[in-house]
FILUM-130634 format. One record per residue (C-alpha): residue number from 1; residue in one letter; x, y, z. Coordinates in pm, whole numbers, plus 50000, padded with zeros to 5 digits. Layout:
N
{NUM "a" {X Y Z}}
...
//
This chain:
363
{1 "x" {34993 68757 16524}}
{2 "x" {35354 68661 16477}}
{3 "x" {35507 68442 16745}}
{4 "x" {35806 68677 16760}}
{5 "x" {35638 69012 16713}}
{6 "x" {35746 69131 17057}}
{7 "x" {36079 69319 17043}}
{8 "x" {36350 69164 17254}}
{9 "x" {36289 68802 17157}}
{10 "x" {36607 68612 17072}}
{11 "x" {36637 68388 16765}}
{12 "x" {36870 68085 16774}}
{13 "x" {37050 68230 17078}}
{14 "x" {37224 68470 16839}}
{15 "x" {36997 68757 16729}}
{16 "x" {36786 68992 16941}}
{17 "x" {36486 69121 16745}}
{18 "x" {36427 69493 16780}}
{19 "x" {36165 69589 16520}}
{20 "x" {35956 69432 16246}}
{21 "x" {36043 69618 15927}}
{22 "x" {35869 69422 15656}}
{23 "x" {35608 69153 15596}}
{24 "x" {35495 68967 15284}}
{25 "x" {35279 68671 15194}}
{26 "x" {35541 68418 15300}}
{27 "x" {35771 68579 15554}}
{28 "x" {35847 68873 15776}}
{29 "x" {36171 69065 15825}}
{30 "x" {36302 69205 16152}}
{31 "x" {36575 69444 16237}}
{32 "x" {36794 69262 16488}}
{33 "x" {37119 69283 16681}}
{34 "x" {37377 69008 16660}}
{35 "x" {37451 68929 17024}}
{36 "x" {37820 68845 16984}}
{37 "x" {37919 69154 16782}}
{38 "x" {37644 69410 16827}}
{39 "x" {37612 69434 16450}}
{40 "x" {37269 69533 16316}}
{41 "x" {37129 69280 16070}}
{42 "x" {36797 69181 15912}}
{43 "x" {36642 68848 16014}}
{44 "x" {36388 68684 15785}}
{45 "x" {36138 68437 15935}}
{46 "x" {35848 68244 15790}}
{47 "x" {35506 68361 15896}}
{48 "x" {35357 68133 16163}}
{49 "x" {35089 67987 15935}}
{50 "x" {35357 67888 15680}}
{51 "x" {35575 67693 15922}}
{52 "x" {35419 67354 15856}}
{53 "x" {35436 67384 15477}}
{54 "x" {35749 67205 15350}}
{55 "x" {35742 67402 15026}}
{56 "x" {35782 67737 15202}}
{57 "x" {36057 67596 15420}}
{58 "x" {36232 67468 15108}}
{59 "x" {36207 67811 14946}}
{60 "x" {36369 67981 15241}}
{61 "x" {36663 67742 15241}}
{62 "x" {36687 67756 14864}}
{63 "x" {36778 68123 14904}}
{64 "x" {37075 68024 15115}}
{65 "x" {37176 67738 14886}}
{66 "x" {37168 67961 14578}}
{67 "x" {37356 68232 14764}}
{68 "x" {37661 68011 14801}}
{69 "x" {37709 68036 14426}}
{70 "x" {37661 68413 14395}}
{71 "x" {37871 68710 14495}}
{72 "x" {37775 69049 14356}}
{73 "x" {37751 69398 14509}}
{74 "x" {37399 69435 14368}}
{75 "x" {37267 69127 14552}}
{76 "x" {37212 69138 14928}}
{77 "x" {37454 68936 15142}}
{78 "x" {37313 68653 15353}}
{79 "x" {37532 68578 15655}}
{80 "x" {37362 68292 15835}}
{81 "x" {37069 68053 15811}}
{82 "x" {36931 67766 16013}}
{83 "x" {36658 67648 16246}}
{84 "x" {36541 67826 16557}}
{85 "x" {36265 67795 16810}}
{86 "x" {36060 68014 16575}}
{87 "x" {36128 67803 16266}}
{88 "x" {36379 67851 15984}}
{89 "x" {36554 68186 15951}}
{90 "x" {36789 68381 15725}}
{91 "x" {37019 68660 15840}}
{92 "x" {37101 68932 15588}}
{93 "x" {37247 69278 15555}}
{94 "x" {37036 69551 15710}}
{95 "x" {36985 69813 15440}}
{96 "x" {36925 70185 15482}}
{97 "x" {36716 70339 15208}}
{98 "x" {36395 70266 15022}}
{99 "x" {36253 70047 14749}}
{100 "x" {36197 70156 14392}}
{101 "x" {35833 70063 14447}}
{102 "x" {35804 70316 14728}}
{103 "x" {35985 70582 14529}}
{104 "x" {35763 70527 14228}}
{105 "x" {35447 70535 14438}}
{106 "x" {35544 70854 14620}}
{107 "x" {35690 71054 14330}}
{108 "x" {35564 70910 14002}}
{109 "x" {35762 70842 13688}}
{110 "x" {36140 70869 13674}}
{111 "x" {36365 71090 13468}}
{112 "x" {36514 70891 13179}}
{113 "x" {36868 70885 13323}}
{114 "x" {36750 70761 13664}}
{115 "x" {36535 70489 13506}}
{116 "x" {36821 70368 13287}}
{117 "x" {37071 70381 13575}}
{118 "x" {36844 70170 13794}}
{119 "x" {36761 69904 13536}}
{120 "x" {37121 69881 13411}}
{121 "x" {37232 69804 13769}}
{122 "x" {36953 69545 13809}}
{123 "x" {37058 69380 13482}}
{124 "x" {37418 69361 13601}}
{125 "x" {37304 69177 13916}}
{126 "x" {37077 68954 13709}}
{127 "x" {37362 68859 13478}}
{128 "x" {37563 68746 13780}}
{129 "x" {37267 68538 13899}}
{130 "x" {37211 68386 13555}}
{131 "x" {37581 68302 13523}}
{132 "x" {37547 68091 13837}}
{133 "x" {37226 67921 13726}}
{134 "x" {36965 68125 13914}}
{135 "x" {36659 68282 13747}}
{136 "x" {36490 68539 13972}}
{137 "x" {36133 68511 13829}}
{138 "x" {35990 68808 14024}}
{139 "x" {36147 69129 13894}}
{140 "x" {35936 69426 14007}}
{141 "x" {35991 69769 14169}}
{142 "x" {35927 69630 14518}}
{143 "x" {36224 69395 14475}}
{144 "x" {36463 69675 14375}}
{145 "x" {36617 69871 14662}}
{146 "x" {36818 70193 14680}}
{147 "x" {37076 70131 14951}}
{148 "x" {37232 70443 15099}}
{149 "x" {37605 70382 15149}}
{150 "x" {37710 70743 15203}}
{151 "x" {37614 71104 15127}}
{152 "x" {37717 71059 14762}}
{153 "x" {37677 70684 14727}}
{154 "x" {37354 70509 14628}}
{155 "x" {37372 70139 14539}}
{156 "x" {37095 69955 14356}}
{157 "x" {37023 69614 14511}}
{158 "x" {36817 69329 14371}}
{159 "x" {36615 69163 14646}}
{160 "x" {36410 68851 14715}}
{161 "x" {36503 68534 14533}}
{162 "x" {36230 68350 14725}}
{163 "x" {36064 68217 14407}}
{164 "x" {36385 68186 14206}}
{165 "x" {36443 67890 13977}}
{166 "x" {36778 67713 13994}}
{167 "x" {36910 67556 13677}}
{168 "x" {37202 67342 13792}}
{169 "x" {37163 66966 13816}}
{170 "x" {37053 66822 14150}}
{171 "x" {36979 67159 14307}}
{172 "x" {36704 67214 14562}}
{173 "x" {36415 67404 14408}}
{174 "x" {36093 67541 14544}}
{175 "x" {35824 67301 14431}}
{176 "x" {35530 67410 14216}}
{177 "x" {35227 67221 14094}}
{178 "x" {35156 67192 13724}}
{179 "x" {34996 67514 13601}}
{180 "x" {35097 67718 13909}}
{181 "x" {35250 68047 13800}}
{182 "x" {35537 68188 14005}}
{183 "x" {35580 68565 14011}}
{184 "x" {35369 68882 14014}}
{185 "x" {35113 68897 13729}}
{186 "x" {35196 69242 13588}}
{187 "x" {35566 69151 13550}}
{188 "x" {35538 68795 13420}}
{189 "x" {35701 68697 13095}}
{190 "x" {35472 68537 12832}}
{191 "x" {35623 68197 12903}}
{192 "x" {35554 68239 13275}}
{193 "x" {35200 68358 13205}}
{194 "x" {35143 68052 12985}}
{195 "x" {35264 67816 13257}}
{196 "x" {35557 67683 13054}}
{197 "x" {35797 67463 13246}}
{198 "x" {36113 67584 13072}}
{199 "x" {36211 67926 13208}}
{200 "x" {36553 68083 13166}}
{201 "x" {36722 68420 13209}}
{202 "x" {36530 68571 12919}}
{203 "x" {36222 68565 13140}}
{204 "x" {36399 68804 13379}}
{205 "x" {36494 69021 13080}}
{206 "x" {36122 69060 13007}}
{207 "x" {36049 69150 13370}}
{208 "x" {36323 69414 13367}}
{209 "x" {36172 69558 13048}}
{210 "x" {35831 69586 13217}}
{211 "x" {35986 69770 13512}}
{212 "x" {36175 70007 13281}}
{213 "x" {35847 70087 13102}}
{214 "x" {35683 70153 13439}}
{215 "x" {35964 70380 13555}}
{216 "x" {35931 70591 13240}}
{217 "x" {35550 70613 13237}}
{218 "x" {35428 70530 13590}}
{219 "x" {35207 70263 13431}}
{220 "x" {35244 69891 13366}}
{221 "x" {35226 69794 13000}}
{222 "x" {35001 69489 13035}}
{223 "x" {34791 69565 13341}}
{224 "x" {34429 69441 13353}}
{225 "x" {34165 69421 13629}}
{226 "x" {34230 69054 13711}}
{227 "x" {34534 68829 13722}}
{228 "x" {34393 68607 13445}}
{229 "x" {34322 68905 13219}}
{230 "x" {34668 69045 13290}}
{231 "x" {34832 68713 13200}}
{232 "x" {34636 68710 12872}}
{233 "x" {34755 69062 12786}}
{234 "x" {35114 68968 12868}}
{235 "x" {35094 68674 12629}}
{236 "x" {34899 68837 12345}}
{237 "x" {34875 69219 12355}}
{238 "x" {35117 69446 12174}}
{239 "x" {35361 69653 12376}}
{240 "x" {35219 70006 12405}}
{241 "x" {35431 70301 12297}}
{242 "x" {35593 70506 12570}}
{243 "x" {35434 70824 12437}}
{244 "x" {35090 70663 12461}}
{245 "x" {35140 70646 12838}}
{246 "x" {35303 70985 12888}}
{247 "x" {35663 70864 12851}}
{248 "x" {35946 71008 12641}}
{249 "x" {35926 71027 12263}}
{250 "x" {36254 70846 12208}}
{251 "x" {36261 70602 11914}}
{252 "x" {36584 70435 12026}}
{253 "x" {36459 70378 12379}}
{254 "x" {36128 70251 12241}}
{255 "x" {36313 70003 12019}}
{256 "x" {36509 69876 12320}}
{257 "x" {36190 69824 12521}}
{258 "x" {36018 69655 12227}}
{259 "x" {36303 69407 12202}}
{260 "x" {36309 69340 12577}}
{261 "x" {35933 69279 12571}}
{262 "x" {35921 69054 12266}}
{263 "x" {35668 68775 12315}}
{264 "x" {35902 68500 12197}}
{265 "x" {36219 68453 12407}}
{266 "x" {36437 68403 12099}}
{267 "x" {36338 68751 11976}}
{268 "x" {36436 68924 12301}}
{269 "x" {36775 69022 12428}}
{270 "x" {36945 68690 12484}}
{271 "x" {37111 68803 12805}}
{272 "x" {37078 69069 13072}}
{273 "x" {37425 69188 12974}}
{274 "x" {37315 69253 12616}}
{275 "x" {37012 69452 12736}}
{276 "x" {37227 69656 12974}}
{277 "x" {37481 69732 12702}}
{278 "x" {37217 69900 12484}}
{279 "x" {37079 70100 12776}}
{280 "x" {37423 70220 12882}}
{281 "x" {37492 70338 12527}}
{282 "x" {37204 70583 12572}}
{283 "x" {37362 70727 12888}}
{284 "x" {37740 70691 12846}}
{285 "x" {37828 70965 13098}}
{286 "x" {37877 70766 13420}}
{287 "x" {37902 71078 13635}}
{288 "x" {37566 71197 13503}}
{289 "x" {37412 70857 13574}}
{290 "x" {37538 70862 13932}}
{291 "x" {37406 71215 13975}}
{292 "x" {37066 71106 13844}}
{293 "x" {37045 70839 14114}}
{294 "x" {37143 71087 14384}}
{295 "x" {36877 71331 14268}}
{296 "x" {36619 71052 14260}}
{297 "x" {36686 70907 14605}}
{298 "x" {36826 71207 14798}}
{299 "x" {37050 71023 15048}}
{300 "x" {37046 71313 15292}}
{301 "x" {36689 71214 15385}}
{302 "x" {36824 70897 15542}}
{303 "x" {37169 70986 15671}}
{304 "x" {37032 71198 15952}}
{305 "x" {36909 70877 16109}}
{306 "x" {37121 70655 16324}}
{307 "x" {37265 70372 16113}}
{308 "x" {37345 70152 16413}}
{309 "x" {37656 70009 16250}}
{310 "x" {37452 69871 15960}}
{311 "x" {37724 69987 15723}}
{312 "x" {37984 69757 15874}}
{313 "x" {38118 69477 15659}}
{314 "x" {38051 69113 15750}}
{315 "x" {38274 68958 16012}}
{316 "x" {38583 68790 15870}}
{317 "x" {38470 68456 16020}}
{318 "x" {38096 68443 15946}}
{319 "x" {37884 68190 16126}}
{320 "x" {37828 67880 15912}}
{321 "x" {37506 67778 15748}}
{322 "x" {37312 67550 15982}}
{323 "x" {37141 67263 15804}}
{324 "x" {36776 67221 15914}}
{325 "x" {36702 66907 16110}}
{326 "x" {36381 66722 16197}}
{327 "x" {36135 66741 16357}}
{328 "x" {36062 67088 16212}}
{329 "x" {35854 67069 16005}}
{330 "x" {35733 66713 16058}}
{331 "x" {35833 66479 15780}}
{332 "x" {36057 66722 15590}}
{333 "x" {36431 66710 15545}}
{334 "x" {36632 66934 15313}}
{335 "x" {36741 66789 14979}}
{336 "x" {37078 66619 14984}}
{337 "x" {37197 66866 14723}}
{338 "x" {37161 67143 14979}}
{339 "x" {37402 66980 15220}}
{340 "x" {37639 66882 14939}}
{341 "x" {37647 67236 14807}}
{342 "x" {37743 67376 15147}}
{343 "x" {38002 67111 15218}}
{344 "x" {38166 67141 14877}}
{345 "x" {38170 67518 14862}}
{346 "x" {38516 67677 14883}}
{347 "x" {38596 67835 15215}}
{348 "x" {38556 68185 15076}}
{349 "x" {38205 68098 14962}}
{350 "x" {38082 67947 15287}}
{351 "x" {37962 68283 15395}}
{352 "x" {37615 68234 15260}}
{353 "x" {37585 68524 15020}}
{354 "x" {37353 68665 14778}}
{355 "x" {36983 68649 14823}}
{356 "x" {36711 68836 14940}}
{357 "x" {36491 69016 15179}}
{358 "x" {36183 69194 15071}}
{359 "x" {36221 69568 15049}}
{360 "x" {36345 69679 15391}}
{361 "x" {36192 70021 15360}}
{362 "x" {36304 70267 15626}}
{363 "x" {36120 70563 15478}}
//
């Protein structure tokens, strides 16, 4: 059981936990109230059995470090991070809405316009991440969130950079052993599945292509009964046709997916922006695209619930990033690059922005 599973516990003398709203293999996310402002936020904490593992601690702080370099409306804001009596924590926007994974599970395949609208927005966020030297490495429906901003306003958010790879020199990265694959098997790129060390933004392009295929067919193109068999299919099997899985008979859309899912990175779209440009050419009517998202998500299902000020903007003077200090965990200190990145960031960037909570699903 989590050490902080009881509502009412206070983290770092700043945040009162009110409800656990998500849990994954590494961390858990709580709805919380910021004591000084009353603002509702999401607090991410490592699971108790991960607290003594320096690699998981490093991953959590890597999210904050990477966030300094990113600012995009499709990537969740992180407002604070540091050490507490319950271990390291991140404080992020509290989102109202649901994940694409939940929507897909509950309602099956998407209409073409809704699928394109979602993936185009994800690709826009990915391009921003890639431009700042961050590769997500875990693109999947559960890490895509429909945030309800108003009765006619649905925003697509890219979540969870917990296994992201950073490409700038001297940056803190989550450590992996040789041959350890990072990501979810069904959405791996061939180079991830093969355990290659060199991964760049084209790997995320492949993951986005897999998710687009799944949206259109409600099936994953390279799924197999085991992770090893799935990785083999990713690396070697041909991309199935959409119509073979009950998707649309659209040669242009099929050609776009085939290019996104090319086995060799040099044969894929060379950037998320390039992929998005071809998708948007299929649905040039922006009003129709927005309407497709509204019809998919149905914001009225959520707006009857109390938002608890979760739609407020961050305070103008956000609390600074708190560098972790020993003795937690024993023997681990954050890389010097982490401290340098925070100290050298411009004042407007010191609000730790950008990264990730797992799908905070209020449905």
